[in-house]
C-alpha positions in Angstrom: 29.3 12.8 -13.4 29.8 9.2 -12.3 31.9 6.3 -13.3 30.1 3.2 -14.7 32.1 0.2 -13.7 30.2 -2.1 -16.1 30.9 -0.1 -19.2 34.2 1.4 -17.9 33.1 4.9 -18.9 32.3 8.2 -17.2 28.6 9.2 -17.6 26.8 12.4 -17.0 25.0 15.4 -18.6 27.1 18.1 -20.3 26.8 21.6 -18.9 27.9 22.9 -22.3 30.7 24.1 -24.4 33.2 26.5 -22.7 35.4 29.3 -23.9 38.7 30.7 -22.7 39.4 28.1 -20.0 37.9 27.3 -16.7 39.3 27.7 -13.1 39.3 25.3 -10.2 40.0 26.7 -6.7 40.5 24.5 -3.6 41.2 26.4 -0.4 41.8 25.4 3.2 41.9 27.7 6.2 43.8 26.7 9.3 43.6 28.0 12.8 46.8 28.1 14.9 46.5 26.8 18.4 48.5 29.2 20.6 50.8 27.5 23.1 52.8 29.3 25.7 56.6 29.0 25.1 56.2 28.0 21.4 57.5 30.8 19.3 57.6 29.1 15.8 55.0 27.2 14.0 55.1 23.6 15.2 53.7 20.3 13.9 50.3 19.6 15.4 49.7 23.3 16.2 47.3 23.9 13.3 43.8 22.5 12.9 41.7 22.6 9.8 39.0 25.3 10.2 37.3 25.4 6.8 37.6 23.8 3.3 36.2 25.2 0.1 36.1 24.0 -3.5 35.0 26.2 -6.4 34.8 25.8 -10.1 34.5 28.8 -12.4 33.2 27.8 -15.8 33.0 30.1 -18.9 30.0 28.7 -20.6 29.6 29.5 -24.3 26.7 27.2 -24.9 23.7 29.2 -23.5 20.7 27.0 -22.7 17.5 27.7 -20.7 18.9 25.3 -18.1 22.2 27.1 -17.8 20.4 30.4 -17.3 18.2 28.8 -14.7 21.2 27.4 -12.8 22.9 30.8 -12.9 19.9 32.7 -11.3 18.7 29.7 -9.2 15.4 30.0 -10.9 12.7 28.1 -12.7 11.9 27.4 -16.4 8.3 27.3 -17.7 6.6 27.5 -21.1 5.5 31.0 -22.0 1.8 31.6 -22.1 0.3 32.4 -25.5 -0.5 36.0 -24.3 3.1 36.7 -23.2 5.4 35.5 -25.9 5.4 33.7 -29.3 4.8 29.9 -29.3 7.7 27.8 -28.1 9.4 30.5 -25.9 10.4 29.6 -22.4 10.4 31.9 -19.4 13.3 31.7 -17.0 12.4 33.4 -13.7 14.1 33.8 -10.3 12.5 32.3 -7.2 12.4 33.3 -3.6 14.1 30.4 -1.9 16.8 27.9 -2.2 15.8 24.2 -2.2 17.8 21.1 -1.8 16.9 20.1 -5.4 18.8 23.2 -6.6 22.1 21.6 -5.9 23.7 19.5 -8.7 24.6 16.1 -7.2 28.1 16.3 -8.6 29.6 18.5 -11.2 32.8 17.4 -13.0 35.5 19.3 -14.9 37.4 17.0 -17.3 40.8 17.9 -18.7 43.6 15.8 -20.1 47.1 15.1 -18.9 49.6 16.9 -21.1 51.1 14.5 -23.6 48.4 11.9 -23.3 44.7 11.4 -23.7 44.2 10.3 -20.1 41.5 12.4 -18.4 42.0 14.2 -15.1 38.6 14.7 -13.5 37.6 17.0 -10.7 34.2 16.5 -9.1 32.4 18.9 -6.8 29.6 17.3 -4.8 26.3 19.2 -4.3 27.5 22.0 -6.6 25.5 25.2 -6.4 25.9 28.2 -8.8 26.6 31.1 -6.5 27.8 33.7 -9.0 24.5 34.9 -10.5 24.3 35.8 -14.2 26.8 38.0 -15.8 27.8 38.1 -19.5 28.9 40.7 -22.1 27.8 40.8 -25.7 30.2 42.0 -28.4 29.8 42.5 -32.1 31.1 39.4 -34.1 31.4 37.3 -30.9 29.2 35.0 -28.9 28.0 35.6 -25.3 29.9 33.7 -22.7 28.5 33.5 -19.2 30.8 32.9 -16.2 29.3 30.5 -13.7 30.9 29.9 -10.3 29.9 26.7 -8.6 30.7 25.9 -5.0 30.8 22.4 -3.5 28.7 21.6 -0.4 28.7 18.7 2.1 25.5 16.7 2.3 23.9 16.0 5.7 25.8 12.7 6.2 29.2 14.4 5.7 28.8 17.7 7.6 30.3 16.3 10.8 33.4 14.7 9.2 34.5 18.1 7.8 35.7 16.3 4.6 36.0 18.5 1.5 33.1 17.6 -0.9 35.4 17.5 -3.8 37.5 14.7 -5.4 40.3 14.7 -8.1 40.7 11.6 -10.2 44.3 11.4 -11.5 45.2 8.9 -14.2 48.1 6.4 -14.0 51.2 8.0 -15.4 53.8 6.0 -17.3 57.1 6.4 -15.5 60.5 6.4 -17.0 63.1 4.2 -15.4 65.2 6.1 -12.9 68.6 7.2 -14.1 71.3 6.4 -11.5 73.1 9.4 -10.1 76.9 9.3 -10.4 79.1 10.9 -7.9 
């Protein structure tokens, strides 16, 4: 998902319709520097050790591409001796390639009470959850796909989280003076 400054719109391919919400998780792990004589947590005593951004998507729109992403596989046309005409075969593969990462994956929501979008983007997203779904009578299959953000080669050394949140401008009400 990318912003097009000429058309003033966000552009990208849809992963598909979702069901029962989605979940974003951003975590930081800090390491405490031990200092003799310091018995309470002090400013400057912690350093960022790791950062992680994950997006859990409950996909209701099942496509060959979504299944391929879930198993880190390939999609090919079925041979005439293995399936009816028009079928595709989704198969796993033996190694992870740089092309398996999605350049950026966005989750779009709206700010309550407005139509302003809040957009969370994970860079170099990889589906790490595998494929899991449950079929039920009178209900559609929903597969849960968990994507993790990854830094590209240029950004590994700066330790910057490969995730961004675009938050819209919020109309503010004038401050009410406090009496007292």
